[in-house]
N, C-alpha and C positions, 0 to 999 in steps of 0.2 A: 847326302851326309851333311850334318849341321856344321856351319863355320862359326868363327868367333862372334860375328854380328848377329847370328841367330839367337844368342843368349842375351842380347841387349833388348830390353822392353821396347816395343814399337818398331824395331828395325824391319821385321818381316812384314808388318802392316804397311810401313812406308814403301817397301818394294812393291807390294800389291797395288797400293794407291797410285804409284807412278805410272802404271800401265792402263789406268782407267781412261776410257774414251767416251762412254755414253753419258748423256745428261743425268740419268738416274744415278749412275756410279759417282759422278762428280758431286752431285747433290749429297749423296751419302757421305762421301769423304769430308765435304765441308761441314755437314752436320756433326760428324764425329769429332772433327777438329774444333769446331766452335763450342759445342755443347759438352762433349766428353773429354776432349783432349786437354783443354786448359783446366777444367774442373778435376779431371783425373790426376793431372800433374800436381795441382794444388793439394788434392786429397792425399796423394802419394807422399808429397813432401811433408805434410803434417804428420802422417803416420810414421814416416822415417824419423822426423824430428822427435816425435814422442818416444819412439824406440831408442833413439840415441840418448835422449834425456834420461830415460829409464836406466840405460847402461851407466851413464855418468853418475847418476844419483846412487846407483848401486855401488859403484867403485868408490865414490867419495865417502859414502856412509861406511863402507867396509874399512877405509883407512882410519876414520874417526873411531870406529868401534875397536879396531886393533889398538889404537893409542890409549883409549880409556881402559881397555882390558888390562893394560900393564899395571894400572894402579890397584887393581883388585887382587884378591887372593888367587894364587896360581890355579888351584883346583876349580874355583868358580869361573875363572877366565877360560879354562879349557872347555868346560861344559858349555859356556855361553858361545864360544867360538864355533863349536860343532853345530849348535842350533842355528846360529846366525848364518853360517856358511851355507847351510841347507836352504835357507830362505833366499840368499843371494843367488845361488845356482838356479833356483826355480824362477826367479825374476828374469835372469838372463835368458833362460830357455823360452819364457813367454815373449820376450822381445824378439828373439830369433824367429819364433813361430809366426809372429805378426808379419815379419818381412817375407817369410816363405809363403804365407797365405796371400799376401799382396801380389807376389810374382805369379803364383798359380792362377789367381783370379784374372790378372791382366792377360796372361797367355790364353786362357779360355775365351775371353772376350775378343781378343785379336784373331784367334782362329775362326770364330763365328763371323766376324766382320770380313775376313779374307774370303770365307766361303760365300757370303752374300755378294761381294764384289765379283767373284768368279761367276756366279749365277747370272748376275746382271749383265756382265760383259759377254756372256754366252748368248744373250738375246738382244743384240743391238737394235733390232727393228721394233722392239716392244719395250722401250726403256725410257719413256718420258718421265721426268722427275716428278715424284709425288711430294706430299706435304709431310715432312718429318719434324714434328714439333719437339721442343726440349723435354717436356714432361714425359712424352712417350719414350724418347730415347733413354732417359734416365731410368725409367721403369723397366724397359727392355734390358738395359745393361745390368741392372740389379739382379735379374734372373739369369741372364746369359753367362755371367762370370762364374756361376756355380756349375756350369755344364762342362764336364771334361771328357765324356765319351764321344768318340769321333763320329759315330752315326747320329747321335743326338745333336752334335754341333752342326752337322749338315742340315738337320731339320730346323734348328734355330736360325741358321744362315738363310734358309728359304723364307722363313717368317720375316726376317729383316729385309730380304730382297723384295718380298711382296709389298711391305710397307713403304719401300723406297720408290716404287713405280706408280705413276698416276693411274687410277682406275683399278688397281689391285687391292686385295683385302689387307686391311691393317687391323690386327687383332686388338680387341678391347682389353682393358685392364684385367677384367675377370677371366678372359680367355688366356691371356699371358700367364696369369697365376695358375690356371688349370693345367696349362701345358707344362709348367715347371714341376708339377706333381707327377707327371707321366714318366715311368721308367722305360728302359729300352725295349723290353719284351712287349709291353703294352703299346708302345709307339709302332713297333713292327706289326703287331696284330692290327692296329688301326689302319695301317697302310694296306694290309691284305683285305680288311673289311671294305675299304674304299675301292680297291680294285674289283672286288666281287660286286659291289654296288654299281660300278661302271659297267661291268660285264652283263649283269642281269637286269639292271634297272631298279632293283630292290635287293635286299639280302634275304633270300629264301632260307627257311629254317625248318626244324622238326623238333619233336618232343625231347630228344636227347642232346640238343644243341649245347646245353650248358655243360654236359658231361664230356662230350666228345663230338668233334666234327672233322670233316675231311681236310679242312684248311688249318686245323690246330689253333684256332683263334679262341682265346679266353673271353667269351662273350660277357661273362659277369663282370670282369674287371673293366671292360669298356663301358658297361652300364654304370658302374660305380663312379667312373670319372665323368659321367654325364655326357658322353659322346654319342651314344646310340640309345634307341628306345624300341620297345616292342610295338608291333602292329598286329591287328587281328582282322584282316580283310575277309570279305565273304569268299574270295577266291585268291589264289596266289598268282598274281599277274606279273609276268616278267616281260622283257623286251620282245621275245619271239613266241611265247607260249603262256597259256594259263592252265593252272592245275586246280581242280576242284575235288574235294574229298567226299566220298560216300559215307555210309553209316559206319560208326565205330564198331569194331569186332567186340562181341559181348565179353570175351575172355580178357580183354584189356582193361576193363573197369574204367573208372573216372580219372582223367588227367587233364592238365591244361595244355592247350595247343598253342605253341609259339610258331605261328606260320611265317612270320617275317620280321625283319628289323630294318629301321631306317635311321638316318642321322638326326640328332637333335639340332636345334638352332646353333648351339655352341659347337657341336661336332662339325656341322657344315661350315661354320666360320673358320674353325681351325683347319679343316680339310682344304678349303679354298686358299688359305694363306700358305699352306705347305705345298700343295700339289697343283692348285690352279686348274688349268685345262690340260696338264701334261701327263696325268696319271694313265698309264697303259692298263688295259684289262688283264685279267688273269690269263695265263696260257691256256690253250685248248685242253691240255691234259688236266690242269687243275679244275677248269670248268666242268669237264666231263666227270671227273672223280667226285666233285661236290654234288652234282645233280644225281649221279648214281646213288650217292649216300642218302640224298633226300628221298628218292623213290623207294629205296630199300626200307627206310624207316617208315615211310607212309604205309607201305604194304604190310608191315608188321602189325599195324594197328587199325587199318581201315579195310572195308570190304571191297572198295573200288577207288581208283584214282582216275578221274576224267582229265584227259590232256587235249587242250584245244590250241592248235597252231594259230597265232594271232592273225596271220595273213590269209588263213584258209576260210573259204565259205563252203567247201565241199566235204571236208573230213573232220571227224573227231575220233579220238582214240581212247579206249578203255583198258586200263590195267587192272588185273585182279591178282591176289595172292594165289599161289598154287604152283603146280608143275607146268613148265612150258611145253608147248607143242608147236610144230612149224606153222607159219602163216601160209596161206595159199600162194602158189607160185606167182610172182610178179607184183603182188599187191603192194609190198613195201617199196619196191622200185617205182611203181606207178605214183605212189604218194610223193616220193622224193622228186620224181621227174615233173610233177605238176607245178613245181616252183613255189608252193605254198608252205613248205616245211623248210626251216632253216637248216644249215649244215650241222649246227649243234644239236638240234632236235633229231635230225636224221641219225647222228651218231648215238644219241640216247636210245632211239628205237632199235638200232642195230644191236646195241648192248642188251636191251631188255627182252628181245624176242627169244633169246636162248635161255631166259631165266623165269619168265612169267607168262601166263596166258594173256594174250592181247587180242582185243577186238577192234578192228578199224571200220568205222562206219562212213559210208559215202551216200549222201542224199537219202537218208533213212534206210538204205540197204546195208546189210551187215555182211562183212567178210570175216567170219569168226573162226577161231581155232579151237 
């Protein structure tokens, strides 16, 4: 629960700064105090003075107008007073709004700075102070003070953390601006995209990926932000498996194949600043669901899907659309036991054998269903 000090600008940030022990954390505190502390205090004082001056001018002018109004005709004075009072009230509201905006922006920036200090202090072994120059801090603060959503504040806190540590990513001015345009849904989708990228080594896709995908990611929005780009490789190469598509089914007609997506340079820069090496892969359940979605869509449009385990020199697997029939006894277990099929691919095969006709080839010998 908040106490009286929590309402005073800077108090919570002072408390967070008091517990800093790492070099990077201390450097960030010094940078904020040197570059933004005094400058912000001066800026705040000027805005407060301007707001107070506006109030005094309004009140002084109001008294003069009332005195002058006494010399006019009563009817004219009454009409003038109503019109002028309306302007006075509008001016007062503007002055009040200026102060409220200042307090709101200051709280946003302090929350982001507190988050950055927390992240830095959580990694004491990897927190050698980086180079935080004044221009970058001012630019960062200008964007950060507009961020009020808690989840987005954590993202901006990670960006500030990364810039504060030597050897970590410091976002360019263009990337800071781009990040400021990203709303919460797109930010969460970007995190899921990056998790999928870590999980698969690429972001596999299919022809319906813009309309719907198992992860619920709005691919088009991420493209519009310049974070990801299409790829059209000859085969869909992932960490543990390669997919190759056969002929397109005649009934499907012509369409563009979106086989994969990757990060753009700007997307990689932002991802490195936010996540670094800390991003966990998707859960097994999400990975399985997404790959099942990929296979299902591929077999709607193509006559075959060739699956090549990356570690295997002995097997390749052919998927076809149609009704499933059982594999010969032991063949799937033999492939799994050979150690050349990953657990994830093994789960995918276990799912597929009850849905599609599959042929597993071993050294040019076919065990077909």
